[in-house]
TILUM-122753 format. One record per residue (C-alpha): x, z, y; residue number from 1. Coordinates in nm, 4 decimals, m for minus. Each point is the difference from the previous one (the first is absolute). Example, Ala and Ser with C-alpha at 12.3 -4.5 7.8 and 13.67 -1.06 7.14 Angstrom:
# residues 2
u=1.2300 | w=0.7800 | v=m0.4500 | k=1
u=0.1370 | w=m0.0660 | v=0.3440 | k=2
This chain:
# residues 49
u=7.9193 | w=10.6847 | v=10.7947 | k=1
u=m0.0805 | w=0.1110 | v=m0.3498 | k=2
u=m0.1689 | w=m0.1117 | v=m0.2619 | k=3
u=m0.2212 | w=0.1997 | v=m0.3130 | k=4
u=0.1193 | w=m0.1105 | v=m0.3996 | k=5
u=m0.1239 | w=0.0389 | v=m0.2934 | k=6
u=0.3044 | w=0.0890 | v=m0.2900 | k=7
u=0.0181 | w=0.2166 | v=m0.2637 | k=8
u=m0.3898 | w=0.0523 | v=m0.0050 | k=9
u=0.0379 | w=0.1631 | v=0.3625 | k=10
u=m0.0478 | w=m0.1362 | v=0.3433 | k=11
u=0.2965 | w=0.0897 | v=0.2587 | k=12
u=0.0662 | w=m0.0136 | v=0.3598 | k=13
u=0.2992 | w=m0.2015 | v=0.0366 | k=14
u=0.1956 | w=m0.1725 | v=0.2981 | k=15
u=0.3141 | w=m0.2592 | v=0.0322 | k=16
u=0.3054 | w=0.1688 | v=m0.1196 | k=17
u=m0.1335 | w=0.3207 | v=m0.1256 | k=18
u=0.0971 | w=0.1300 | v=m0.3315 | k=19
u=m0.2632 | w=0.1128 | v=m0.2346 | k=20
u=m0.0216 | w=0.1418 | v=m0.3594 | k=21
u=m0.2099 | w=m0.1085 | v=m0.2454 | k=22
u=m0.1465 | w=0.0378 | v=m0.3503 | k=23
u=m0.0288 | w=m0.3122 | v=m0.2447 | k=24
u=0.2226 | w=m0.2139 | v=0.1360 | k=25
u=0.2398 | w=m0.2037 | v=m0.2135 | k=26
u=0.2743 | w=m0.0658 | v=0.2191 | k=27
u=0.3288 | w=0.2417 | v=0.0317 | k=28
u=0.1057 | w=0.2299 | v=0.2883 | k=29
u=0.1452 | w=m0.1606 | v=0.3058 | k=30
u=m0.2139 | w=m0.3920 | v=m0.1310 | k=31
u=m0.1799 | w=m0.1623 | v=0.2830 | k=32
u=m0.3784 | w=m0.0687 | v=m0.1080 | k=33
u=m0.2711 | w=m0.1708 | v=0.1284 | k=34
u=m0.3895 | w=0.1895 | v=0.0427 | k=35
u=m0.2054 | w=m0.3056 | v=m0.0800 | k=36
u=m0.3352 | w=0.2210 | v=0.0231 | k=37
u=m0.0465 | w=0.0535 | v=0.3692 | k=38
u=m0.3354 | w=0.1814 | v=0.0749 | k=39
u=0.0338 | w=0.0602 | v=0.3757 | k=40
u=0.2562 | w=m0.1370 | v=0.3130 | k=41
u=m0.0583 | w=0.1564 | v=0.2816 | k=42
u=0.2122 | w=m0.0218 | v=0.2850 | k=43
u=m0.0975 | w=m0.1989 | v=0.3611 | k=44
u=m0.2747 | w=m0.2281 | v=m0.2148 | k=45
u=m0.1373 | w=0.1859 | v=m0.3055 | k=46
u=m0.0533 | w=m0.1867 | v=m0.3103 | k=47
u=m0.1642 | w=0.1532 | v=m0.2837 | k=48
u=0.0065 | w=m0.1817 | v=m0.3916 | k=49
């Protein structure tokens, strides 16, 4: 399963447990963060919005 998220003015395709590098995020390296702007979720059942 994967998701498309919006962060720092960009859209990224991400998967659970993946490490990503983003700009303009108020967090320190190694912090766990939650992204609330999910545009698309793909897998067995696709969800948009």
